[in-house]
C-alpha positions in Angstrom: 32.0 18.7 -24.4 34.9 20.9 -24.1 38.5 19.6 -24.6 41.2 21.3 -22.8 44.7 21.4 -24.5 46.3 22.0 -21.4 48.7 19.7 -19.9 48.1 19.2 -16.0 50.9 19.6 -13.4 50.9 15.9 -12.8 51.5 15.2 -16.5 54.5 17.7 -16.7 56.0 16.3 -13.7 55.9 12.6 -15.2 58.6 11.2 -17.3 57.5 7.8 -19.0 54.5 7.4 -16.6 56.6 7.9 -13.4 57.5 10.9 -11.1 61.3 10.5 -11.9 64.0 10.7 -9.5 66.4 12.9 -11.8 63.4 15.6 -12.2 64.8 19.0 -11.5 61.7 19.9 -9.6 63.0 17.6 -7.0 65.9 20.1 -6.2 63.6 23.0 -6.2 61.0 21.3 -4.0 63.6 20.5 -1.6 65.0 24.0 -1.3 61.5 25.8 -1.4 59.5 23.5 0.9 62.1 22.8 3.7 60.7 23.9 6.8 63.1 26.9 7.2 62.8 27.6 3.5 59.0 28.0 3.9 59.0 30.2 6.9 61.6 32.5 5.7 59.8 33.0 2.3 56.6 33.9 4.5 58.5 36.2 6.7 59.8 37.9 3.5 56.5 38.0 2.0 55.5 41.6 3.3 58.9 43.6 3.3 62.6 43.5 3.1 64.4 42.4 6.3 67.9 42.2 7.9 69.5 39.1 9.0 68.8 39.7 12.6 65.3 40.5 12.1 64.6 37.1 10.1 66.3 35.3 13.0 64.0 36.8 15.6 60.9 36.4 13.4 61.7 32.7 12.3 62.0 31.5 16.1 64.0 28.4 16.5 66.1 28.8 13.5 69.8 28.3 14.1 72.5 30.9 12.5 73.9 28.0 10.4 70.4 27.1 8.9 69.5 30.8 8.3 72.5 31.6 6.4 72.2 28.2 4.7 68.7 28.5 3.6 69.2 32.2 2.3 72.3 31.3 0.4 70.2 28.5 -1.3 67.4 30.7 -1.9 69.5 33.4 -3.3 71.5 31.0 -5.6 67.8 29.9 -6.9 66.8 33.4 -7.6 64.1 33.4 -5.2 65.7 36.1 -2.3 67.8 38.9 -3.2 70.6 39.8 -1.0 71.6 43.4 -1.0 74.8 44.7 0.9 75.3 48.4 1.6 78.9 49.6 2.2 78.8 51.1 5.5 80.2 50.5 9.1 79.0 47.6 10.0 77.8 46.8 6.5 74.1 46.4 6.1 72.6 43.7 4.6 68.9 43.4 3.4 66.9 40.5 2.1 64.0 40.6 0.0 61.9 38.6 -2.4 62.9 38.8 -6.2 60.3 38.9 -8.4 60.2 35.1 -8.9 60.3 34.8 -5.1 57.1 37.0 -5.0 55.3 34.6 -7.5 56.2 31.6 -5.6 54.8 33.3 -2.3 51.8 34.4 -4.0 51.1 30.4 -4.5 52.5 29.4 -1.1 50.4 31.8 1.2 47.1 29.9 0.3 48.7 26.6 1.1 49.7 28.2 4.8 46.5 29.7 5.3 45.0 26.1 4.6 47.9 24.8 7.1 47.2 27.2 9.8 43.4 26.5 9.5 44.1 22.6 9.8 47.2 22.4 11.8 45.6 21.9 15.2 43.2 19.5 14.2 45.8 17.2 12.3 48.3 17.5 15.2 45.8 16.4 17.8 45.0 13.3 15.6 
């Protein structure tokens, strides 16, 4: 019999036997797993993009939600925003190292969702 000294994700999330409301993971989950957050991260998974490209690729996102979500992900250190001084100014968005680590874990979930979405939605 092998005994593991590793602590499970559930054990790491629990405080005194509960998934505590004050756990900082809830803030990160809210930012990363929002509909727009996930879609923007997936869109940035393969290359750097400009704001307009992201707006076209993530169909249905409003300018307000795009700006808000990108600001949040940038503040979290997941997305990098680079401004090039030109006329007009050029702004590029890319994943940080932390963002790339996150997306590496997120893409398998998205693959599962794509494989099962039609059946789940059909009920």
